DONUKE-266999 format. One record per residue (C-alpha): x, y, z; residue in one letter. Coordinates in steps of 0.2 Angstrom, whole numbers, plus 5000, padded with zeros to 4 digits. Example, Ala and Ser with C-alpha at 12.3 -4.5 7.8 and 13.67 -1.06 7.14 Angstrom:
BEGIN
506249785039A 506849955036S 
//
This chain:
BEGIN
500050005000M 500750174995P 499950265010A 500850415017V 499550405031D 499750585036S 498250565048L 499050415057N 497450315053S 498150135051L 497450015064R 497149835066T 495649725068L 495549555075A 494249445067V 494049255069G 495849235075G 496549335061K 497249515061T 496849635047Y 497649805044H 496449945039Y 496450135037Y 495250195051S 493950325047L 493550365065P 495450395068E 495450505053A 493950595060A 495050655075K 495850775063Q 494650795049L 493150825060G 491550725064D 491150605049L 489650525057E 488350605045K 489450585030L 488450475017P 489150305018K 489550294999S 490650445002L 491450365017K 491950225005V 492850354994L 493650435009L 494350275014E 495050244996N 495950414997L 496650375014L 497350215008R 498050284992W 498750445000E 500450464991D 500650654990N 500650644971H 498950574965T 498150594982V 498650714996N 497950785013A 496950925004D 495950794995D 495550705012L 495050875019R 493950915004A 493050755006L 492750785024A 492250965021G 490850905009W 489750905025L 489751095025K 489351125006T 488550955001R 489450974985S 491150994978S 492051044963E 493650954969R 494350824957E 494950664966I 495950504960Q 494950354964Y 495650174963R 494350034963P 494949864969A 494449774953R 493649774936V 492249684929L 491949654911M 490649564899Q 491249494883D 490449624871F 491449764879T 492849644885G 493349584868V 493849754862P 494749784878A 495749634876V 496049674858V 496749844864D 497849754877L 498549644863A 498749794852A 499749884866M 500849734868R 501149724849A 501549914850A 502749894865V 503649744856A 503749854840K 504549994850A 505849864857G 505149854874G 504549704885D 502749664879P 502349584896Q 502349754904K 500649764898I 499649664911N 498149714922P 498749774938L 497049764946S 496049594946P 494949584931V 493449464929D 492749444912L 491049354911V 490449294893I 488649334894D 488149444879H 488349324865S 486949194867V 485549234855M 483749164856V 483849064839D 482848914847R 481448934860Y 479848844867A 480748684866S 481648574878P 483148574867A 483248764865A 484648784878F 485748654871G 485448714853E 485748894857N 487448854866V 487948744851E 487548894839I 488349014850E 490048914851M 489948894832Q 489649084829R 490949144841N 492349024840G 493649154834E 493149274849R 493149134862Y 494849074856A 495449244857F 494849264875L 495549094879R 497249164873W 496949314884G 496549204899Q 498249124897N 499249274892A 498849404905F 499049394923D 497649454935N 496349404922F 495049274924R 493649224911V 491949154916V 491549044901P 489849054891P 488348974898G 488649014916T 487649184919G 487549364917I 489049464924C 488049564936H 487249414944Q 488849314945V 489549474953N 488149474966L 488049294969E 489949254969Y 491249384964L 490849524976G 491349514994R 490849685002T 492449695010V 494049655000W 495749595006T 497549605000K 499149525007D 500649645005E 502249655015D 501749515027G 500149605032R 498349575026T 497449735023Y 495549745023A 494549885014F 492849905005P 492549804989D 492449924975T 492449914956L 492149984939V 491349884925G 491249894907T 489349874908D 488250014914S 487249894925H 488849864936T 487849964948T 486849814953M 488249764965I 487849924976N 486349824983G 487749724992L 488549874999G 489949874985V 490250034977L 490350014959G 489750084942W 489950074924G 491350154914V 491750134896G 492950004890G 494250134887I 494150194905E 494150024912A 495649974902E 496550124910A 495950064928A 496649894924M 498349964920L 498450064936G 497750234931Q 496550304944P 494850354939V 494750544939S 493150604946M 492350754954L 491850724972I 489950694969P 488350764975E 487350634984V 485550624983I 484650534998G 483150414994F 482150385010K 481150225010L 479750195023T 478350065024G 478149905016K 477549844998L 475749794997K 475149624992E 475349584974G 476649724971I 478349674965T 480149734966A 479949774947T 478549894951D 479549974965L 481049994953V 480050074939L 479350194952T 481050234959V 481750264941T 480350384936Q 480550484953M 482350504951L 482350544932R 481150674937K 482250734951K 483750744939G 485250644946V 486450624931V 488250624937G 487650604956K 487750464968F 486050404975V 486050334993E 484550235000F 484150255018Y 482750245030G 481850105041D 480950035025G 482649955021L 482349835036A 480949745025D 481849765008L 482649595004P 484449604996L 483749544979A 482549694979D 483949814983R 485049744969A 483549764957T 483449944962I 485349964961A 485449884944N 484350024936M 485450164941A 485850204923P 484050214919E 483750344933Y 485350424927G 486450414943A 488250354944T 487650224957C 486250184968G 487050134985F 486350034999F 487250025016P 487749865024V 486649785037D 485949615044E 485049585027I 486749605018T 487549475030L 486049355027G 486249365008Y 488149335009L 487849175019R 486449115008L 487449134992S 488849025000G 490149155005R 491449095018P 490949125036E 492549215039E 492049335025T 490449365033V 491249395050Q 492449515043L 491149615033V 490149645050E 491649685060A 492449805047Y 490849895043C 490449925061K 492249985065A 492150105050Q 490450175052G 489850095036L 488549985045W 486650045044R 485850085061E 483950105063P 483450285062G 485050345054Q 484950505044E 486550555035P 486650725027L 486350735008F 486450864995T 484550844992D 483350704997A 481650624992L 480550495000Q 479450354995L 478250255006D 478350084999L 476450055002G 476050184988D 476950084974V 475750014961E 475849874948A 476849954933S 477749934916L 478850054908A 478750104889G 478550114875P 480350164872K 481150224888R 481450144905P 480950304915Q 479250314907D 478250214920R 476450174915V 475250094928S 474549924922L 472849994919G 473550134907Q 474650024896V 473350004882A 473050194882Q 474850234882A 475150114867F 473650194857D 474350374861D 476050314854F 475350234839T 474350394835A 475950494834L 476750374822Q 476950414803P 476050274793K 476350224775S 474650254767A 474950114755T 475449974767S 474650014784H 473249904791A 472749874809S 472749684807A 473349554795I 473149364793D 474649244792Y 474849064791Q 475948944801H 475948754804D 474348744793G 473348864804K 472849044800T 473149174814H 472649354815R 474049484819L 473549654825E 474249814831D 474749794849G 475149604847A 476449544859V 477649454848V 479049444861I 478849394879A 480549374887A 481049334905I 482849404903T 484249514909S 485149544926C 483749664933T 482449544938N 483249364935T 484349394951S 482749414961N 481949254967P 480249334972S 479849394955V 480549234947M 479549124958M 478049234955A 478149204936A 478249014939G 476749014951L 475749124938L 476148994924A 475548854935K 473948934940K 473648994921A 473848814915L 472648754929E 471348874922K 471648804905G 472548954897L 474048954885Q 475149074877R 474549154860K 475349074845P 476249234839W 477149264855V 479049214855K 479349164873S 480949134882S 481749114899L 483549174900A 484049184919P 485549274925G 486349114934S 486148924935K 485548944952V 483849004945V 483448844936T 483948754951D 482748834962Y 481348824949F 481648644949K 481648624968A 480048724969A 479248614955G 478848754943L 480048714928T 478748604920Q 477348744920Y 478548874913L 479048744900D 477248704895E 476948894892L 478448904881G 479648984893F 480948844891D 482648894896L 483548964881V 485249014889G 486049104903Y 486349274896G 485649444892C 484749394876T 483249504872T 483749644883C 485249684873I 484449644856G 484949464855N 483049414853S 483449314838G 482249314823P 480349304824L 479449174813L 479649214795D 477749234792P 477649344807I 479049454801E 478249464784K 476549504791A 477249644802I 478149724787Q 476749694774Q 475449784785A 476649904794D 476049844811L 476549924827T 476849774838V 477549754855A 478849654866S 478649634885V 480249594894L 480949594912S 482449684907G 483149864910N 483249934892R 481849964879N 482650094868F 481850094851E 482749984838G 483549884852R 482549734855V 482049684837H 482149804822P 480249764818L 479649794836V 479249974838K 478549964856T 479449884870N 478849874888W 479849834904L 478849724916A 479049604930S 479349424926P 477549374931P 476849514920L 477949454905V 477049284907V 475349364909A 475649464892Y 476149304884A 474449234888L 473549394883A 474449414867G 474149604866S 474649764875V 472949834870R 472049734883L 471849814900D 472549684911L 471849774927A 470049734921K 470049634904D 470149444904P 471749364899L 470749234890G 469449094892T 469748954904G 469348774901K 467648794910D 467148924898G 467249064910Q 468349224908P 470049214917V 470749374925Y 472449424930L 471849424949K 471249244947D 473049184943I 474149304953W 475149214967P 474949274985S 476349334995Q 476249175006Q 476349064990E 477849164984I 478749155001A 478448975002A 479248944985A 480749054990I 481048935005Q 481748814992K 483148924988V 484648864998D 486548885000T 486948714992A 486348774975M 487648924975F 489048804981H 488548684967K 488448804953E 489948914957Y 491148764962A 491948764945E 491448934938V 492948964928F 493048794921Q 491748794907G 491048644898D 491948524886E 491748634871K 492648784880W 494048674887R 494348604870A 494748774862I 496548764856Q 497548924858V 499348974855P 500349004871Q 501249164864A 501349324874K 500949434859T 499349384849Y 499549314831V 498349414821W 497449334808Q 497349434792A 495749354786D 494749354802S 493149454802T 493049444821Y 494749504828I 495849634819Q 497349734824H 496649904827P 497450064821P 497450164837F 499250144842F 500150144825E 501050304829H 501350284847I 503250294847A 503050474839E 502650634849A 500750664849P 500250814838P 499950974847K 498151014851V 497651144838A 496051234833D 494851134821I 494751224805E 493551204791K 492551064799A 490950994791R 489450934800V 489250734798L 487450734806A 486250844816V 485450744830L 484050774842G 483750744861D 484150574870S 485250504856V 485750344865T 487350244863T 486250114855D 485950244841H 487850294840I 488750124843S 488349974832P 487249854841A 486049714836G 485849644819N 486949684804I 485849734789K 486349654773K 486449814762D 487349924776S 489149964775P 489549834788A 488549704778G 489349744762R 491049724771Y 490649554777L 489949494761S 491549554752E 492549454764H 491549294760G 490349294775V 488649224771A 487149334777Y 486649194789A 488349204797D 488349394800F 488049374818N 487749534828S 488749694829Y 489149654847G 489949494843S 491149584830R 491749724842R 493449654840G 493449704822N 493649894819H 493249884801E 491449814805V 491249934820M 491650094811M 490550054797R 489150024810G 489350184819T 487750294818F 487050154807A 485550124818N 483950104808I 483050224821R 484250364821I 483550524814K 484650644806N 483950824805E 484950854789M 483750734780L 482250814788G 482150684802G 482150534791E 482650374800E 484150274796G 486050304797G 486150414782N 486750594779T 487050734766I 488850744759H 488750934759V 489950984745P 489150864732S 487350854739G 487450664738D 486350564751K 487550434758L 487750314772A 488650404786I 490150294785Y 490250324766D 490050514768A 491450514782A 492650414771M 492350544757R 492750684769Y 494250594776Q 494950584758Q 494750764757D 495650794774G 494050874781T 493750864800P 492050824805L 490850884819V 489250804826I 487850924832I 486550854845A 485250894858G 485050854876K 485650694885E 486850644871Y 487550474874G 486250404886T 486250224889G 487450074890S 489350114892S 489750074874R 491550114871D 491350094852W 490150244852A 491750344855A 492950234846K 491850234830G 491650414831T 493450444832N 493850324817L 492550414806L 493550574808G 492450664820V 493450794830K 492050864841A 490350834846V 489250994851I 487750944861A 486551034874E 487150904887S 488050734889F 487750574898E 489150544910R 490050384903I 489950434885H 490650614888R 492150534897S 492350404883N 492450534870L 493850624879V 494650454881G 494650434862M 495250614859G 493550674853V 493150844860L 491450864869P 490751034868L 489151104876Q 488051244870F 487951384883T 486751534887G 485151434883G 485751424865Q 485551254855E 485551194837R 483751264833K 483951434840S 485651454831L 484851384815N 486151254812L 485551144798T 487151044795G 487651134779K 488851254788E 490751264789V 491351274806L 493051334814N 493251294833I 494451424841R 495351434858G 496251264857L 497951334852N 498251414869G 498351324886E 496951184887L 495951194903K 494451104910P 492851194907H 493551334897M 492551434884T 492851404866L 492151494851K 491351414836V 491451514820E 490051484808V 490051504789T 488251484782R 487751404766E 487451584759D 489251644764G 488651744779K 489651724795Q 489351724814D 489851634830S 489351564846F 490251514863D 490351334869V 490851254885L 492351134884C 491750974893R 493450914897I 493050914915D 494650874925T 496550904923L 496850714921N 495650724906E 496650874898V 498250764899E 497250614891Y 496650724877F 498350804873K 499050624872A 497750574859G 496750474872G 496850384888I 497650224882L 498850324872H 499350414888Y 499650254897V 500550174883L 501750324880R 502150324898S 502650134897L 503650154881I 
//
């Protein structure tokens, strides 16, 4: 430990006959002042600074600034935070390992030792984003989907197997095991971490960053963690601190208890709506109040998971008896549980009844006020009560432009010799999927019990519904089996399809061919209902325009109903075998039934499933990989290619200069997500990426998804801004990834236009509205932007992760000021722009000037705020990006 320990805070703690060294917050408080009312999430940050105090990246002034937060409840001070570990999933993990391999190649080329490039912090990569729902509603679905996954992803998995062998401090959880966040909650997370060094064992809070925005789920276990882009995570792995401002902390007080029939999903959608309305982007949220005493850990994890949806950096739950109970249930060693209790009580991190920390601001919810809810049709914060879903669907549909020639409200289609009628509002996908809810036994058991009661009444799912069950870990299928519920879910078509994210990340797989044709022929507006956390347009399936987040039992209910135009609060789901209408209330399980089923969940299940978590099945173990320390790149690979980012790393970086004679690549509106920017989901045959794959001999059936090809920059840069739902105002808001190449007036794919501009040496700018970069922490949203030649993004506001990723890739984030925006400035995309003020000394939050030459030759200008927010980011930007900064220091 590098600690200077200027406050003399190092102490020892005896637990279970073992001595631990730790940096004591109560001892530090003797010089910093009373810390009792400091939010517990900030106490974790303060301990981190105490432990890493070195008079270089952390000094005594940083400690005083964090303690002084109690007076101001906010701070503009930048601190250097070092998480204990890094978590990755394979979509973001593959490009990170590609970058590490490219960095090793660059070091070797420069004459250095490639083994200098190794993670310095422990890294766990969980392969969970690659399984697709190709097969479903069949007992063979799981095995067949795994087989297809291994065939599709052989190159990627061989590459990860190489990385597992080549890098120190790097573990891989093989496919078919679970979702990274649930594996983290059930196995990897410890709440209190330990490290042996210099003959001592140090204890400190478990903290992490992850390459998936839902890393925040682990905050339910009292572990401070949040999502960062792959770029930032790679830097953290390589020993760079995470540079951040001391955050504002919003307190969220919970009181009371949930009513009968109300689920954790209903609660989290309510919390999400409240916090989005409050405005918590870039802030910590910390939950407190005596309502926590009745909130199971799985419910806490469900709420913490959705932090990206309510916009916060994290949603933190303090440690208490419920935390300890979960650690024991999930099979953590008793010595770990005892250490967690002793350490958290010694440090003031333990939740006591009636505690009221001080917060920047606070809001409150009586759990008894929560009602049954969904969120949709295209944003997770748009909560709709169950009885209002049909009206919300109709309101959305009324606003949609319709093709006069093709639109009908219903159409017949044939399948298996039968004729079925498909209508607007039809639920074509019903998926129990994603980390949010599949980690929660109460909502999962409720789904199984509802399936049982539905079958007893004689109900079946509608034939046009593609149903699937993709739990976050194997423990779920163990407890379904123990509770005797598997057979009922199977009978309704909710057979196991895989352990992974599936539908929530766009891996829903194809619909039946006649259904896809019917949707297109009649231009139907159909629906998906999923238990996930993301429902952005174009994400779940390209033909499904409305997507609704719901609890697992409601997913099953909508599969029975077959339409979101039914009011499940009062309309029957169908007709029972006795000829009588069956209502949702008739089959909804009671709290007692759910509680009895939950009793079947036991510690032995966790021990069984996590005993050999890193081993994988025979197919995984059979993958042959070279033992080389530098990767042998395959020129003909369409999955893994040597990226161009570090080609000139041995040369001095070019001096930061003004951006001259830039053209606008696209003008975008509000809430442009990283799904809109970064390639995600299916690869269209006639897209630039599709043409590239075809030219390289890949059959359309083998295109796979963009996510699976994140290790190939050629595919990814062609797919940047190629989302079928992105709207470029340069084309009047037309959907699809096209733009106008202004000098010629040609309408082109954004990639094709960017390449034409690159040939002419023309720098590019993106113009956008509010909340640019909302959504998942997709590093390719920044990498692809960089490779297209975009030098700056000018937006009204940025989502936290994407802004830092742009800086990390050397792209300048700029913000409109003084209430100005693209429309008030009449920016059409036809302008030529100069960005002035970069030639001098670059500083955080400096004002820059944008000079505008209009299409008619007239000139004017406007000011923008430079959203390089910290001094560290200035250094990264000057080096050409964060990884360039790290690599140059090593070379």
